[in-house]
C-alpha positions in Angstrom: -93.3 39.1 136.4 -92.6 35.9 139.3 -92.9 33.4 136.5 -89.5 31.7 136.5 -87.4 29.2 133.8 -84.7 27.3 133.6 -82.8 26.2 131.2 -81.4 22.7 130.8 -79.4 20.9 128.1 -81.0 18.3 126.8 -80.0 16.0 124.0 -82.4 14.1 121.2 -82.8 10.3 122.0 -83.7 10.6 118.1 -80.9 12.7 116.1 -78.7 13.4 119.1 -77.9 16.8 118.6 -77.4 18.4 121.9 -80.1 21.7 122.8 -80.8 24.3 125.2 -84.2 24.3 125.9 -86.3 26.6 128.7 -88.6 24.7 131.0 -91.1 26.4 133.7 -90.6 26.1 137.2 -92.2 29.0 139.1 -95.4 30.2 137.2 -97.7 33.2 137.8 -101.1 32.3 136.8 -102.1 35.7 137.4 -99.1 37.1 134.9 -99.1 33.9 132.9 -102.5 32.3 131.6 -100.8 31.0 128.7 -98.6 29.0 131.0 -101.5 27.4 133.3 -103.0 26.9 130.2 -100.1 24.9 129.3 -100.4 23.1 132.0 -103.8 22.3 132.0 -103.5 21.2 128.6 -100.7 18.6 130.0 -97.7 20.5 127.5 -95.8 22.5 130.0 -93.0 20.7 129.9 -92.4 19.9 126.6 -90.0 21.0 124.3 -89.0 20.1 120.0 -85.8 19.8 119.3 -85.4 22.5 116.1 -83.2 19.9 114.2 -85.6 16.9 113.5 -89.4 17.8 115.2 -89.5 15.1 118.0 -91.2 15.9 121.4 -89.2 15.3 124.8 -91.8 15.6 128.0 -88.9 16.6 130.7 -89.9 16.0 134.6 -89.1 19.0 135.8 -91.0 20.0 139.1 -93.1 22.8 138.4 -94.8 25.6 141.4 -97.7 27.6 140.5 -99.1 30.9 142.9 -102.1 32.5 142.1 -102.6 34.6 144.7 -106.5 35.5 144.4 -107.4 31.8 144.3 -107.3 29.1 146.6 -105.0 26.9 147.3 -102.8 29.6 146.6 -99.6 27.7 145.9 -99.9 24.3 143.3 -96.5 22.2 143.9 -96.4 19.5 140.9 -93.6 16.7 141.8 -91.2 15.1 139.0 -91.9 11.8 139.1 -88.1 11.5 138.2 -87.6 12.2 141.9 -88.0 10.7 145.0 -90.1 12.5 147.6 -86.8 14.4 149.5 -85.5 15.5 146.5 -89.0 17.3 145.6 -89.3 18.4 149.3 -85.8 20.2 148.9 -86.8 21.2 145.6 -90.7 22.6 146.7 -89.0 24.2 149.2 -86.2 25.9 147.6 -88.8 26.9 144.7 -91.3 28.8 147.9 -87.7 30.4 149.0 -87.6 31.7 145.5 -90.7 32.8 145.4 -90.7 34.7 148.8 -87.8 36.5 148.0 -89.6 37.8 144.7 -92.4 38.8 146.8 -90.2 40.9 148.9 -88.8 42.8 146.3 -91.8 42.8 144.2 -93.6 44.3 147.0 -90.1 46.8 148.4 -90.9 48.6 144.4 -93.9 49.9 145.9 -96.3 47.6 144.0 -99.5 47.0 146.1 -99.3 45.2 149.1 -102.6 44.1 149.5 -102.4 41.6 146.3 -99.4 39.7 147.6 -99.4 39.8 151.0 -101.2 36.6 151.4 -98.1 34.7 149.6 -96.3 36.1 152.3 -97.4 33.6 155.1 -97.4 30.4 153.3 -97.9 27.5 155.0 -98.1 23.3 153.6 -101.1 22.6 153.8 -101.0 18.7 153.8 -104.0 18.1 151.1 -103.7 16.1 147.9 -106.1 16.0 145.1 -108.4 18.1 144.1 -106.7 20.8 141.1 -104.2 17.9 139.9 -106.2 15.4 139.6 -109.4 17.5 138.2 -108.5 20.3 136.1 -104.4 18.9 135.3 -106.5 15.5 134.0 -104.7 13.4 136.2 -101.7 13.5 135.2 -99.6 15.7 138.0 -100.2 14.9 141.2 -100.4 17.9 143.0 -99.8 19.2 146.9 -101.6 22.4 147.6 -100.4 24.6 149.9 -102.4 27.6 150.9 -101.7 31.0 152.9 -102.4 32.0 156.7 
């Protein structure tokens, strides 16, 4: 429920066909283990051209929410963005996540599982999960709950 896709238009480099594709920018690891599996395999942001079957790897930042695991959030910045743009996008995704959590709690869902994520603080730690679990493909900024 907390995962968020984005839809963008891309043009295939081989056949020049323009297609709208779905990419994930916010992933709830508890409800979408399939997306976590794609992150680990390094193909979350891969899309296939329906006309010629060419695989395109997109460079989009991703925020992963893991409510029962520390760190609670893992942010993977885009190599196509500078640090300022990645920071801005990270902050925007955290605001979206907080809003979704508040909405989730207002609907009467159990607070116990989501209250940790309501108090998010950015940790200055890099590495670890990103390098070990994602085969070195992802630089990760770890964020933990207070």
